VEXDREN-2710 file (C-alpha; in Angstrom, 1 decimal):
% VEXDREN-2710
k/r/px/py/pz
1/UNK/32.4/-20.9/94.1
2/UNK/31.8/-23.7/97.4
3/UNK/33.9/-26.6/97.6
4/UNK/34.2/-29.6/95.5
5/UNK/31.4/-31.9/95.4
6/UNK/31.5/-35.7/96.3
7/UNK/33.2/-38.0/93.4
8/UNK/30.2/-39.8/92.9
9/UNK/31.6/-42.4/90.7
10/UNK/30.9/-45.2/93.5
11/UNK/27.2/-44.2/94.2
12/UNK/24.3/-45.2/92.2
13/UNK/21.6/-42.9/90.3
14/UNK/19.3/-43.1/93.3
15/UNK/21.8/-42.0/96.0
16/UNK/23.5/-39.6/93.5
17/UNK/20.0/-38.0/92.8
18/UNK/19.4/-37.8/96.3
19/UNK/22.9/-35.9/96.5
20/UNK/22.2/-33.7/93.7
21/UNK/18.8/-32.8/95.4
22/UNK/20.9/-31.0/98.2
23/UNK/22.0/-28.6/95.5
24/UNK/22.0/-25.5/98.0
25/UNK/25.5/-27.0/99.3
26/UNK/27.2/-27.2/96.0
27/UNK/25.2/-25.0/93.5
28/UNK/28.3/-25.1/91.0
29/UNK/28.3/-28.9/91.2
30/UNK/27.5/-29.2/87.4
31/UNK/30.6/-27.8/86.3
32/UNK/32.9/-30.6/88.3
33/UNK/33.1/-32.9/85.6
34/UNK/35.1/-30.6/83.9
35/UNK/38.0/-31.4/86.3
36/UNK/37.5/-35.1/86.2
37/UNK/39.7/-37.6/85.1
38/UNK/37.2/-38.7/82.3
39/UNK/36.2/-35.2/81.3
40/UNK/36.1/-35.5/77.4
41/UNK/33.7/-38.7/78.0
42/UNK/31.6/-36.7/80.2
43/UNK/31.4/-33.5/77.7
44/UNK/30.8/-35.9/75.0
45/UNK/27.6/-37.3/77.1
46/UNK/26.3/-34.0/77.6
47/UNK/26.3/-33.0/74.2
48/UNK/24.6/-36.2/73.1
49/UNK/21.9/-34.9/75.6
50/UNK/21.8/-31.4/74.0
51/UNK/21.8/-32.7/70.5
52/UNK/18.8/-35.1/71.4
53/UNK/16.8/-32.0/73.3
54/UNK/17.0/-30.1/69.9
55/UNK/15.3/-32.7/68.4
56/UNK/12.6/-32.9/71.0
57/UNK/13.8/-36.1/72.7
58/UNK/13.6/-35.9/76.7
59/UNK/14.7/-39.4/77.9
60/UNK/17.8/-41.4/76.8
61/UNK/18.8/-45.0/77.6
62/UNK/22.6/-45.7/78.3
63/UNK/22.5/-47.8/75.1
64/UNK/21.2/-44.8/72.8
65/UNK/23.8/-42.3/74.2
66/UNK/26.4/-45.1/73.5
67/UNK/25.2/-45.0/70.0
68/UNK/25.2/-41.3/69.6
69/UNK/28.6/-40.6/70.9
70/UNK/31.2/-40.2/68.3
71/UNK/33.1/-43.2/66.9
72/UNK/36.6/-41.7/68.5
73/UNK/35.0/-41.0/72.1
74/UNK/32.7/-44.2/72.1
75/UNK/33.8/-46.8/74.8
76/UNK/34.2/-50.1/74.0
77/UNK/31.2/-51.0/76.2
78/UNK/27.9/-49.7/77.6
79/UNK/29.3/-50.2/81.0
80/UNK/31.6/-47.0/80.8
81/UNK/28.6/-44.8/79.6
82/UNK/26.6/-46.1/82.6
83/UNK/29.1/-45.5/85.0
84/UNK/29.6/-41.7/83.1
85/UNK/25.6/-41.1/83.3
86/UNK/25.7/-42.3/87.3
87/UNK/28.6/-40.0/87.6
88/UNK/26.8/-37.0/86.0
89/UNK/23.6/-37.9/87.9
90/UNK/25.7/-37.4/90.9
91/UNK/27.1/-33.9/89.9
92/UNK/23.3/-32.6/88.9
93/UNK/24.0/-32.7/85.4
94/UNK/21.3/-35.4/84.7
95/UNK/18.4/-36.7/86.4
96/UNK/17.9/-40.7/86.5
97/UNK/14.4/-42.3/86.8
98/UNK/13.7/-45.9/86.9
99/UNK/12.9/-47.5/83.5
100/UNK/10.0/-49.6/84.0
101/UNK/8.7/-49.7/80.4
102/UNK/10.8/-52.8/79.8
103/UNK/9.8/-54.7/83.0
104/UNK/8.3/-58.0/81.8
105/UNK/9.0/-60.0/84.7
106/UNK/9.5/-59.6/88.8
107/UNK/13.0/-60.0/88.4
108/UNK/13.5/-57.2/86.0
109/UNK/12.3/-55.1/89.2
110/UNK/15.5/-55.8/90.7
111/UNK/18.0/-54.8/87.7
112/UNK/19.7/-51.9/87.5
113/UNK/17.6/-49.8/84.7
114/UNK/17.3/-46.2/84.2
115/UNK/16.4/-43.7/81.9
116/UNK/18.2/-40.2/82.0
117/UNK/17.2/-36.8/81.3
118/UNK/18.7/-33.3/81.6
119/UNK/18.5/-31.3/84.6
120/UNK/17.9/-27.3/84.4
121/UNK/21.6/-27.2/86.2
122/UNK/23.0/-29.3/83.7
123/UNK/21.3/-27.6/80.4
124/UNK/22.6/-24.0/82.1
125/UNK/26.2/-25.4/82.6
126/UNK/26.3/-26.6/79.1
127/UNK/25.2/-23.1/77.7
128/UNK/27.9/-21.3/79.7
129/UNK/30.4/-23.8/78.5
130/UNK/29.4/-23.2/75.0
131/UNK/29.4/-19.2/75.4
132/UNK/32.9/-19.9/76.7
133/UNK/33.9/-21.8/73.9
134/UNK/32.6/-19.4/71.3
135/UNK/34.3/-16.5/73.0
136/UNK/37.9/-18.3/73.1
137/UNK/37.7/-19.2/69.6
138/UNK/36.1/-15.8/68.3
139/UNK/38.3/-13.8/65.9
140/UNK/36.1/-11.1/65.4
141/UNK/36.1/-8.6/62.7
142/UNK/36.4/-4.8/61.7
143/UNK/33.1/-4.1/60.7
144/UNK/33.2/-1.3/58.3
145/UNK/29.3/-1.7/57.4
146/UNK/28.5/-1.2/61.0
147/UNK/30.0/2.2/60.7
148/UNK/27.4/3.0/57.7
149/UNK/24.7/1.4/60.0
150/UNK/25.5/3.8/62.8
151/UNK/25.5/6.8/60.7
152/UNK/22.0/5.7/59.8
153/UNK/20.4/5.1/62.7
154/UNK/21.9/8.5/64.2
155/UNK/20.6/10.4/61.3
156/UNK/17.0/8.5/62.0
157/UNK/17.3/9.7/65.8
158/UNK/18.0/13.5/64.4
159/UNK/14.9/13.3/62.3
160/UNK/12.9/11.7/65.6
161/UNK/14.6/14.3/67.9
162/UNK/13.4/17.4/65.5
163/UNK/9.6/16.2/65.8
164/UNK/7.8/18.3/68.5
165/UNK/6.5/15.0/70.1
166/UNK/8.8/12.1/69.4
167/UNK/7.2/8.7/69.2
168/UNK/8.5/6.6/72.2
169/UNK/8.3/3.3/70.2
170/UNK/10.4/4.8/67.3
171/UNK/12.7/6.3/69.7
172/UNK/13.2/3.3/71.6
173/UNK/13.8/0.9/68.5
174/UNK/16.2/3.1/66.9
175/UNK/18.1/3.5/70.2
176/UNK/18.2/-0.6/70.5
177/UNK/19.2/-0.7/66.7
178/UNK/22.0/1.7/67.1
179/UNK/23.4/0.1/70.6
180/UNK/23.1/-3.5/69.3
181/UNK/24.8/-2.7/65.9
182/UNK/27.7/-0.5/68.1
183/UNK/28.1/-3.1/70.5
184/UNK/28.8/-5.6/67.7
185/UNK/31.3/-3.4/66.3
186/UNK/33.4/-2.9/69.6
187/UNK/33.1/-6.3/70.3
188/UNK/34.4/-7.6/66.9
189/UNK/37.0/-5.1/66.7
190/UNK/38.4/-6.0/70.3
191/UNK/38.4/-9.6/69.1
192/UNK/40.1/-9.1/66.0
193/UNK/42.8/-6.9/67.3
194/UNK/43.6/-9.5/69.5
195/UNK/43.8/-12.1/66.8
196/UNK/45.7/-9.6/64.7
197/UNK/48.4/-9.2/67.3
198/UNK/48.7/-13.2/67.8
199/UNK/49.2/-13.4/63.8
200/UNK/52.0/-10.9/64.1
201/UNK/53.9/-12.7/66.7
202/UNK/53.0/-15.8/64.8
203/UNK/51.5/-17.6/67.7
204/UNK/49.6/-20.4/66.2
205/UNK/50.3/-19.3/62.9
206/UNK/52.1/-21.6/60.2
207/UNK/54.4/-19.2/58.2
208/UNK/53.2/-20.4/54.7
209/UNK/49.8/-19.5/55.8
210/UNK/51.0/-16.1/57.1
211/UNK/52.4/-15.1/54.0
212/UNK/49.5/-16.2/52.0
213/UNK/47.5/-14.0/54.2
214/UNK/49.3/-10.9/54.7
215/UNK/48.4/-9.2/51.5
216/UNK/44.7/-9.4/52.3
217/UNK/45.4/-8.6/55.4
218/UNK/47.0/-5.3/54.9
219/UNK/44.2/-4.6/52.3
220/UNK/41.6/-5.1/54.7
221/UNK/43.3/-3.2/57.3
222/UNK/43.6/-0.1/54.9
223/UNK/40.1/0.0/53.6
224/UNK/38.7/-0.4/57.4
225/UNK/41.3/2.4/58.2
226/UNK/39.6/4.8/55.6
227/UNK/36.3/4.2/56.6
228/UNK/37.0/4.6/59.7
229/UNK/38.7/8.0/59.0
230/UNK/35.8/9.1/57.0
231/UNK/33.0/7.6/58.9
232/UNK/34.2/8.1/62.3
233/UNK/34.3/12.2/62.0
234/UNK/30.6/12.1/60.4
235/UNK/29.6/9.8/63.5
236/UNK/31.4/12.2/65.9
237/UNK/29.4/15.3/64.1
238/UNK/26.1/13.6/64.4
239/UNK/26.7/12.7/68.2
240/UNK/27.3/16.0/68.9
241/UNK/24.3/17.5/66.8
242/UNK/22.3/15.1/69.3
243/UNK/24.1/16.5/72.3
244/UNK/23.3/20.0/71.2
245/UNK/20.5/21.3/73.4
246/UNK/20.0/17.8/75.1
247/UNK/18.0/16.3/71.8
248/UNK/19.3/13.0/72.6
249/UNK/18.1/13.2/76.5
250/UNK/14.7/13.4/75.2
251/UNK/15.0/10.4/73.2
252/UNK/16.6/8.3/76.1
253/UNK/13.9/9.3/78.5
254/UNK/11.1/8.4/76.1
255/UNK/13.1/4.9/75.7
256/UNK/13.3/4.4/79.2
257/UNK/9.6/5.2/80.0
258/UNK/8.7/2.8/77.2
259/UNK/11.0/0.0/78.6
260/UNK/9.6/0.6/82.3
261/UNK/6.1/0.6/81.1
262/UNK/5.9/-3.3/81.2
263/UNK/7.8/-3.6/84.9
264/UNK/6.0/-5.5/87.6
265/UNK/4.0/-3.3/90.4
266/UNK/6.9/-3.3/93.0
267/UNK/9.3/-2.1/90.6
268/UNK/7.2/0.4/88.6
269/UNK/8.9/3.4/91.0
270/UNK/12.0/2.6/90.3
271/UNK/12.3/1.0/86.8
272/UNK/11.9/4.1/84.7
273/UNK/15.1/5.8/86.7
274/UNK/17.0/2.4/86.2
275/UNK/16.2/2.3/82.7
276/UNK/17.1/5.8/81.9
277/UNK/20.6/5.1/83.6
278/UNK/21.0/2.4/81.4
279/UNK/20.4/4.2/78.3
280/UNK/22.4/7.3/79.4
281/UNK/25.4/4.7/80.1
282/UNK/25.2/3.4/76.6
283/UNK/25.0/6.6/75.0
284/UNK/28.0/7.9/77.2
285/UNK/30.0/4.7/75.9
286/UNK/28.7/5.6/72.4
287/UNK/30.4/9.2/72.5
288/UNK/33.5/7.8/74.1
289/UNK/34.3/5.5/71.2
290/UNK/34.2/8.1/68.6
291/UNK/34.6/11.7/70.2
292/UNK/37.8/12.6/72.0
293/UNK/37.5/15.0/75.1
294/UNK/39.4/15.8/78.2
295/UNK/42.8/14.7/77.2
296/UNK/41.3/11.4/76.3
297/UNK/41.7/10.1/73.0
298/UNK/38.4/8.2/71.9
299/UNK/38.3/4.3/71.1
300/UNK/37.9/4.9/67.3
301/UNK/41.2/6.6/67.1
302/UNK/43.2/4.2/69.3
303/UNK/41.7/1.4/67.0
304/UNK/43.1/3.6/63.8
305/UNK/46.3/3.9/65.4
306/UNK/46.8/0.3/66.5
307/UNK/45.5/-0.9/62.7
308/UNK/47.5/1.6/61.2
309/UNK/50.7/0.5/63.4
310/UNK/49.9/-3.4/62.5
311/UNK/50.8/-2.7/58.8
312/UNK/54.6/-1.7/59.4
313/UNK/54.8/-4.9/62.0
314/UNK/53.5/-7.2/59.1
315/UNK/55.9/-5.8/56.7
316/UNK/58.8/-6.1/59.7
317/UNK/57.5/-10.1/59.9
318/UNK/57.7/-10.4/56.2
319/UNK/61.4/-9.0/56.6
320/UNK/62.1/-11.3/59.3
321/UNK/60.9/-14.3/57.3
322/UNK/62.6/-13.2/53.9
323/UNK/66.2/-12.7/56.1
324/UNK/65.5/-16.1/57.6
325/UNK/65.0/-17.7/54.0
326/UNK/68.0/-15.9/53.0
327/UNK/70.1/-17.9/55.0
328/UNK/71.3/-15.3/57.5
329/UNK/72.1/-15.3/61.1
330/UNK/68.8/-16.3/62.9
331/UNK/68.7/-17.0/66.5
332/UNK/65.5/-18.7/66.6
333/UNK/66.4/-20.8/63.8
334/UNK/69.6/-21.7/65.6
335/UNK/67.9/-22.8/68.7
336/UNK/65.6/-25.1/66.5
337/UNK/68.5/-26.6/64.8
338/UNK/70.2/-27.0/68.4
339/UNK/67.1/-28.8/69.6
340/UNK/67.1/-30.9/66.6
341/UNK/70.7/-31.9/67.2
342/UNK/70.0/-32.6/70.9
343/UNK/66.9/-35.0/69.7
344/UNK/69.2/-36.7/67.3
345/UNK/72.3/-36.9/69.6
346/UNK/73.0/-41.1/70.0
347/UNK/73.5/-40.9/73.9
348/UNK/73.8/-38.5/77.0
349/UNK/77.6/-38.6/76.5
350/UNK/77.0/-37.0/73.1
351/UNK/74.4/-34.6/74.5
352/UNK/77.0/-33.3/77.0
353/UNK/79.3/-32.8/74.6
354/UNK/77.2/-30.9/72.3
355/UNK/76.0/-28.9/75.3
356/UNK/79.7/-27.8/76.2
357/UNK/80.3/-27.2/72.6
358/UNK/77.2/-25.0/72.2
359/UNK/77.4/-22.7/75.3
360/UNK/80.9/-23.2/76.3
361/UNK/80.3/-24.3/79.9
362/UNK/83.1/-26.3/81.5
363/UNK/83.7/-27.3/84.9
364/UNK/85.4/-24.8/87.3
365/UNK/89.2/-24.2/86.5
366/UNK/90.1/-24.9/90.2
367/UNK/88.4/-28.2/90.0
368/UNK/90.3/-31.0/88.1
369/UNK/88.9/-34.1/87.7
370/UNK/91.7/-36.8/86.8
371/UNK/92.0/-40.4/87.0
372/UNK/92.7/-40.4/90.8
373/UNK/89.4/-38.5/91.4
374/UNK/87.5/-40.7/89.2
375/UNK/88.9/-43.6/91.1
376/UNK/88.1/-42.1/94.4
377/UNK/84.4/-41.4/93.4
378/UNK/83.9/-45.2/92.4
379/UNK/85.7/-46.6/95.7
380/UNK/83.3/-44.0/97.9
381/UNK/80.6/-42.8/95.7
382/UNK/78.8/-39.8/97.4
383/UNK/75.0/-40.0/96.9
384/UNK/73.6/-36.6/94.8
385/UNK/71.3/-35.5/97.9
386/UNK/73.9/-35.8/100.4
387/UNK/74.2/-32.3/102.4
388/UNK/77.3/-30.0/102.0
389/UNK/77.8/-30.1/105.5
390/UNK/78.2/-33.8/105.8
391/UNK/80.0/-34.4/102.3
392/UNK/84.0/-34.6/102.3
393/UNK/85.5/-30.7/102.0
394/UNK/86.9/-29.7/98.7
395/UNK/90.4/-28.8/99.2
396/UNK/91.3/-25.4/97.2
397/UNK/94.5/-24.3/96.3
398/UNK/96.1/-21.5/99.1
399/UNK/97.0/-19.7/96.2
400/UNK/93.6/-19.3/94.6
401/UNK/92.3/-18.7/98.1
402/UNK/94.7/-15.8/98.9
403/UNK/95.0/-14.3/95.4
404/UNK/91.5/-15.3/93.8
405/UNK/93.4/-16.7/90.7
406/UNK/95.2/-20.0/90.1
407/UNK/97.9/-20.5/87.6
408/UNK/99.6/-23.8/86.9
409/UNK/103.2/-24.0/87.3
410/UNK/105.8/-24.1/84.2
411/UNK/105.8/-22.8/80.9
412/UNK/103.3/-20.3/79.8
413/UNK/100.9/-21.2/77.2
414/UNK/101.4/-20.2/73.9
415/UNK/99.2/-17.5/72.7
416/UNK/96.8/-18.9/70.3
417/UNK/97.4/-17.2/66.5
418/UNK/93.9/-16.1/65.4
419/UNK/95.0/-14.8/62.1
420/UNK/93.2/-16.9/59.9
421/UNK/89.8/-16.3/61.4
422/UNK/90.4/-12.8/61.5
423/UNK/91.1/-13.1/57.8
424/UNK/87.8/-15.1/57.5
425/UNK/85.8/-12.5/59.3
426/UNK/87.5/-9.7/57.1
427/UNK/86.6/-11.3/53.9
428/UNK/83.0/-12.2/55.1
429/UNK/82.4/-8.6/55.9
430/UNK/83.7/-7.3/52.8
431/UNK/81.5/-9.6/51.0
432/UNK/78.1/-8.4/52.9
433/UNK/79.5/-5.1/52.2
434/UNK/80.0/-5.7/48.7
435/UNK/76.5/-7.1/48.5
436/UNK/74.8/-4.3/50.5
437/UNK/76.6/-1.7/48.1
438/UNK/75.3/-3.8/45.4
439/UNK/71.6/-3.9/46.4
440/UNK/71.7/0.0/47.3
441/UNK/72.5/0.6/43.6
442/UNK/70.1/-1.5/42.3
443/UNK/67.1/0.1/44.4
444/UNK/68.4/3.8/43.3
445/UNK/65.9/5.0/40.9
446/UNK/67.6/7.9/39.8
447/UNK/64.6/9.9/39.8
448/UNK/60.6/9.0/40.2
449/UNK/59.3/5.7/39.1
450/UNK/56.6/3.2/39.7
451/UNK/57.0/0.5/42.2
452/UNK/55.8/-2.0/39.5
453/UNK/58.9/-0.8/37.4
454/UNK/61.2/-1.9/39.9
455/UNK/61.1/-5.5/38.6
456/UNK/62.9/-8.4/40.3
457/UNK/65.0/-8.2/43.3
458/UNK/67.5/-10.5/44.8
459/UNK/66.8/-11.4/48.5
460/UNK/69.5/-9.1/49.8
461/UNK/68.0/-6.1/47.5
462/UNK/64.4/-7.2/48.6
463/UNK/65.3/-7.1/52.1
464/UNK/66.6/-3.6/52.0
465/UNK/63.5/-2.3/50.0
466/UNK/61.1/-4.1/52.7
467/UNK/63.1/-2.0/55.7
468/UNK/62.9/1.2/53.3
469/UNK/59.2/0.5/52.6
470/UNK/58.3/0.0/56.3
471/UNK/60.3/3.1/57.2
472/UNK/58.2/4.9/54.8
473/UNK/54.8/3.4/55.9
474/UNK/55.6/3.9/59.6
475/UNK/55.3/7.8/58.9
476/UNK/51.8/7.4/57.0
477/UNK/49.0/9.1/58.5
478/UNK/45.4/9.4/57.6
479/UNK/45.0/11.7/54.4
480/UNK/48.8/11.5/53.5
481/UNK/49.3/11.0/49.8
482/UNK/53.1/11.3/49.9
483/UNK/55.8/10.7/52.5
484/UNK/59.6/10.6/52.8
485/UNK/61.7/8.8/55.0
486/UNK/65.3/8.1/55.8
487/UNK/66.7/4.4/56.7
488/UNK/68.1/4.2/60.0
489/UNK/71.8/3.9/59.1
490/UNK/71.1/7.0/57.1
491/UNK/72.2/5.7/53.9
492/UNK/68.9/5.4/51.9
493/UNK/66.1/8.0/51.5
494/UNK/62.9/6.7/50.1
495/UNK/60.1/9.0/48.7
496/UNK/56.3/7.2/48.4
497/UNK/53.3/9.0/46.6
498/UNK/49.9/7.3/46.5
499/UNK/48.2/6.5/43.2
500/UNK/44.3/6.8/42.7
501/UNK/44.3/4.8/39.4
502/UNK/43.9/1.6/41.4
503/UNK/46.7/-0.3/39.5
504/UNK/48.4/-3.0/41.3
505/UNK/52.4/-3.5/41.7
506/UNK/54.1/-7.0/41.6
507/UNK/57.7/-7.3/42.8
508/UNK/59.1/-10.7/41.9
509/UNK/61.7/-12.1/44.4
510/UNK/63.3/-16.1/44.1
511/UNK/61.2/-16.4/47.1
512/UNK/57.8/-15.5/45.9
513/UNK/56.1/-12.5/44.5
514/UNK/55.3/-9.3/46.8
515/UNK/52.0/-7.5/45.6
516/UNK/50.4/-4.4/46.8
517/UNK/48.9/-1.0/45.6
518/UNK/50.6/0.8/43.2
519/UNK/52.9/3.8/44.2
520/UNK/55.6/6.5/42.6
521/UNK/58.3/5.8/44.4
522/UNK/62.3/7.8/44.2
523/UNK/64.9/5.9/46.2
524/UNK/68.2/7.7/46.7
525/UNK/71.6/6.3/47.8
526/UNK/73.0/9.1/50.0
527/UNK/76.4/7.4/50.2
528/UNK/77.0/7.7/46.4
529/UNK/79.2/11.0/46.8
530/UNK/81.2/9.5/49.8
531/UNK/84.4/7.2/49.6
532/UNK/83.6/3.4/49.9
533/UNK/85.5/2.8/53.0
534/UNK/83.6/5.5/54.8
535/UNK/80.4/4.5/53.6
536/UNK/80.8/1.1/55.2
END
């Protein structure tokens, strides 16, 4: 990109148009309004011209632009709009022509009146910005339907390849439809997995929205994973059939020849070779997406792994939110509470006391600030910008400099009695151990049962259940119907078996209802046969 163009606020349309005419020096000048101080107004003005173009309006007067601006971005008077229009003319986004249609007297020729229209550079810049905004706001989707379409197009190519003389037009249309559908699938999957990771990290997502969205999101992921397993294998087989005996090579050459038929005379020699190279590259990308080879995993397999791994991550987020609601210690909640206390503190002294209490940061032990020190500072203040070499030296005790420690003379301090704090911690630990033991006893199923038969769970038992469920689903692989897992601390074991009757399970908690596909489950408390003190 070339250097920034001259700020055109101080020039008129004629001079600005002349400046825009020298576009060879500033080819990216139509993007300059994005970094100008009044960028929001400039973008709204350009939006008015694009809307007018869609309605086949070519020229706009300043009063037309002022009336078409949104009320929240409309300046109080038209002068600000005129200045913005002149600036956009200077950057080459607009073109100004004298407005002689309203001249009724000689003195009107001396008045500054112009009509404005979009230039090619301005229209191209707005189209590029629209694509940029659309790409940033895109959430994407996991297109299971696209997998079915790809299977259909591959079968059509197999039928064409089996003919003695395949039709070039049909081959070109089938390959175009196949690559278009595949590109949409790959692009949407990439965008969706990016938005899914932002959802897992709770970036820009409200907690209540996430909790309401999680069930449908998990079902969405499970359905796509199932389709990707079934149809991905079928697509890989069809690709292998087409690549057998170079059947697809014939179709790619036919498509390239048809595409190069309309090439300009000076490009006729190389057009077909270039077209074939493009088609071969697209086919190689399609094959690499669905077929693993040479120690490289296919993109479909990687996507399936990421989607499969997202389910336990979502459950982990649910568990963390549940623990946060249950009032357990949560570092992020503590920091938010501390930030609120800082914001509500009445003055800086209170904020300094809060800082010392929260983080335990105090002045250096060897540096004592007493009444004499404060009086000396008041009498001889030292500016904060004083270099250390010019400041008054700090006198340190010879004992501290010699031994590295400083002890005041006199009676040693009494050892603080912390027996009360230790007793409280012991009571808290015993209470938590009893709650966890009760939760383990509540979840133990004493045989196989259904998830829907677990009934209502208290927050502690529900948190333990989510951890067990997450451990079990982490071992779940495509095609798995039964899995078993042991909790990280080795105290619980869970066996989970999928059901094919389509029933749903609901587990009620004080914080809401947890829903999902019903399974048979067997949860065993592995600490039942060991002493209670050892289980802790």
